[in-house]
C-alpha positions, 0 to 999 in steps of 0.5 A, a space after each residue: 203937833 209935837 214939834 211946836 212944843 219941843 222946839 219952844 223948849 229949845 230956846 226957853 230952857 237951859 242945861 239938861 232940859 234944853 239938851 232933852 228939848 234939842 234931842 226931842 226936836 231933832 227926833 221930831 224933825 227926823 220923823 217929818 223928814 221920813 214922811 217927806 222921803 225923796 219927794 219934792 214936797 209932802 204931797 209929792 210934786 205939788 206944794 200943798 197943805 202940809 208944806 204950808 203948815 210946816 214951812 213957818 218953822 223954817 224961819 225959826 231954825 236960826 233961833 233953835 240952832 243958836 240957842 241949842 248950839 246945833 245945825 238942823 242941816 247937819 241933822 236933817 238935810 232933806 228938811 233944809 233942801 225942802 225948805 229952800 225949795 219952798 223958799 223959791 216960791 214967791 208966796 213963801 219967800 214974800 211972807 216968811 219972816 227973816 230968821 235973824 229977825 225972829 231971833 232978835 224978837 226972841 231975845 227981846 221976849 226972853 229979856 222981858 218975860 223969861 230972864 
């Protein structure tokens, strides 16, 4: 899945490389959003495998947005609506990490390994 590789570069790169990563990440999300269309979930009205595979990216959005200086909701509002719908499910809300905690962990990781 391309979204993983380009999303990682949003927080691990700087300058022009980061701008390109941000552009590629948004393009990947737009492709995913196109597949979602106007459906509640990727499988239609049923929460399924594709939703389970993609929803963990949602807890990373705060990190991507903070490092990349953009808003996913502005670029891909249907993805955010879908993610919020998924978060209403107890199985998702109780297992998905908090976005700000993910960001703090990424900061710690960067200090140790990347900076």
